[in-house]
N, C-alpha and C positions, 0 to 999 in steps of 0.2 A: 786559457779557458777560463770565461767567467764563471765564479762560486754560486751555488742556490742562495736562498734565504737562509740566514743563519738560525739555529735555535730559538734565540733569544725572541726573532722576528716571528715565530711561528705560537713564540708564549703569548707573547701581546695579542695577535688573532684570535688565540685562543678565547684568553680574557674579554675580548672586546665585542667576539661571538656569542658566545655562550648564555649573558642573558637571553638576544633573541632563541637559542635554542632551545631553551629552558622554556620559553612561555608558546614555542610551535609542540613542543613535547606535550606540553601541557595539557592544550586546545586538543590535541588528539585523543591524548590517552583519560583526560578529566573525565568525561561525558562519560567512559565504560569501565570509570571506574566509582563512577556514582551511583543511586537509584535513578535507575532508567526511567521512571514513568514523569510523564511532565510535571513541573516544580507549579503550575498553575493549580492542579490539583490539590496537593497538599493545602494552598491557603482556602479553597473551598470544602475541602472536607476537615478542617480543624485551626483554621483561622490562625495557621501557624507554628499550633501546637506538634508535638511529635507525635507520630503514632506508633504502636505497638507492630512490630510483623506478625501478619495471619502464622494461625496454629497450621503448619505445614498438611498436617493430617486433614483438614478446613478447608483448603485452599478448591479443592475440586468442587466442594458446597457450595460453597460461594462464587466460584464461576458458573456454574450448572445456574444458579439460584437469579444472577442477576441476564444470565442469559434469557432466561424465561419472561423475567418478565422483561428486557427491552423487545422482548417479541410481543408481548401484551402492549407493548405503548405502541409498538408499527401496525398492532391489528386495528387501532385506532383513525390509522391514516386512509385515505383516500389513493395515494401513489403507490407503486410498484416496490416493492423493499429489499433487501438483501440478508438471509443467513447466513450466514459461513459459521460449521461446526466443525472442527477438527479431528474432535475426539469422537464422534461417526460418519468423519470423511464423508461431508455432505454440506453443500451448498443449495439454497433454495430461493429461488425470486415467490416470493409473496403479496398479493392482493387481499388487503382485510383481515391477513391470517391466516387466508386459504393456500397453501401449497399450491403454483401452478406450472413450475416446475425443479423438480429436483435433478440435481445432477452429482455424482457420482468425484469424487475427490479420486484421481488415479495415486499421486504423491502427494507431497507436502514436504517443508521446511520451513524453522524458523528463526530469526536472527538472533544470538546469542541476547541480546537486550532484551529481546520478548520472552526466551525464556525465564532472563531472571527479574521481568514484570512479576511472576508470579511469589515472589519473594520480599513484592515492596510492600511498603506500611502501605500506600498508595492506590493498592488492589483496588479496594471495594467500590473508592469513589473514581477509578477512573472507569469500569465498568458500570457503573450506575447507571448509565443513560445510554440510547444508541447513539452511535456515532455517525456522524456524517458528512456525505462525501463531497471534498473540495475541489479534489481536482483528480482527471483522468486522462490520461494516454495509449493512444492505441495501433495497432498495425492496421486497422480494417476501419472504413468508414463507419461513425456511428450510425448515417441514416443512410447508408445508400441510392447513386440515382441513378437510373438506364435514361439516356436521352435513346428518342425514336422520333426517324422522320416522318413527319404527315402521310399518310399514304394520298396515291395517287389518285387512288379510283375505290370502288367498293369490294372488289375482287381482293388490289391488295391490303383492303383496311382488312375486311373478311381473315387473309393468309398471317398477318401482323396476329390478330386476335387469338388464333390457334399456337401460336411458338411455342414452344418450353422457352422460359428465360436461360440464358444460360447459368451452368452449377458458378455458387459465390465461392469461388478455391481457396483463397488466399488464405494464407498462415496467420494465426491468429495469437499473436501477448497484447495486454494491456496492463497499465499500472494506475490501481486508484489511491489517490491519498485522501486519509479521510481526519477529519478534527480529532485532537488529541494525540496527534504523530503516530499514528496507525495506518501501515500503508497496506495494502492486498496486489502480489504480483501474479498473475495470472498467468499463463503459458498453457499450450495446446498438447497434450500428451503423446502426439505423434510428430514424426521426424519432419521438421524445417528443410524447405529447400533454399538454397543457396541466397537469393531475391531475399525469402523470409525470415536467414540470421539477419541480416543484413538491416532488415525492416527492426525488426526487433533489437538490436543492437543499437540503432537511431532512437527510440523510444525508452529503453533502460538509459542512455544518454540524455534526454531532455529530464529525465524525471531528476537524474543526478546532478544535469545543471542548475535545476530548480532547486533542489537540495542546498544547494553551497548556495546560491545569493541568498535564500532564506537563513543559513547558517550564519554567513558573515553579520548578514542584517543584524544576528542575535547578539552576534560579537560587539558589535556598534552599540548594541544599547545595553548591552553588559548583563544580557541575559544568562541563566542557564543555560549552557546547551544539550542539547536531547540525545543521544544516541539512536540509531533508526531503529525502529519497531516494526519489521517485518515478516510478514508471512508470503512464502511461496507456495503454489497452487497451480496444479497440473490437472486440468481435464479435457474431455475429448473437443474434438475443433468445434465440433455441432456444440456441446455445453458453451466453450468456452464464446464462440460467436453469441448463444443466443443472451447467456449474464450482460456482456458487455454491451450488444444493441437496445436490451431493455432495459437497462437503469437509466433513470432521470435526471436531473440534475438535481444536487443536494439528497441524493437520495440516502437511505434510514438502513443502517447495517446492527444488527444483533451477531456479537464474537462472541464466541464458545472457544478457548485452544486450552 
């Protein structure tokens, strides 16, 4: 009966693989041990100098001040903008500073990195200006299109005009990726159907794949990796659908957490 590999073989294999294992573990764990906010914010804030950590008692005032400052900035634009206030559990669609729809947050959670961001010396700079929407993924069409056959006569035309359109009952989940590595994941508070769960999984998988591609690009350029800064929000189906379809390209966001 043939003997298995000797202990010396396993020792040499371990020595050979150890550097690769250390690099892999470091790549996975290192971002979670560092300051979670993007490194480019530090350069803009202080020219590369170290900043003191904010006083914990002043963090809520800092976040609140930045939030309302950003809402004032957004109010000067003509486009529909988004405000997300996790403190008051409210998502608002604004036009020129006027709320056109307020949506109550049913439930929310935040990633560990987003919690740690409140202790970062870069927090003030990170929140200093509105976030800008970069990419989005959703389970429903951004602008639904309904195909209607041309009527054959005036009677059929009148019948089509009086028909009530079928309800748009698709399950809603979407991911909004903003500048400075902030990601908002929104899903309906109501339960998902089997098809809806598959669609939601596909949306999250697409976002995850895009994040991995960007992370690999940062690794190749020797940039400091950034852990995910994610807020997960549940809204009613109607509110989630309205928010997703109302947001234009490059929409601005004021964020309070």
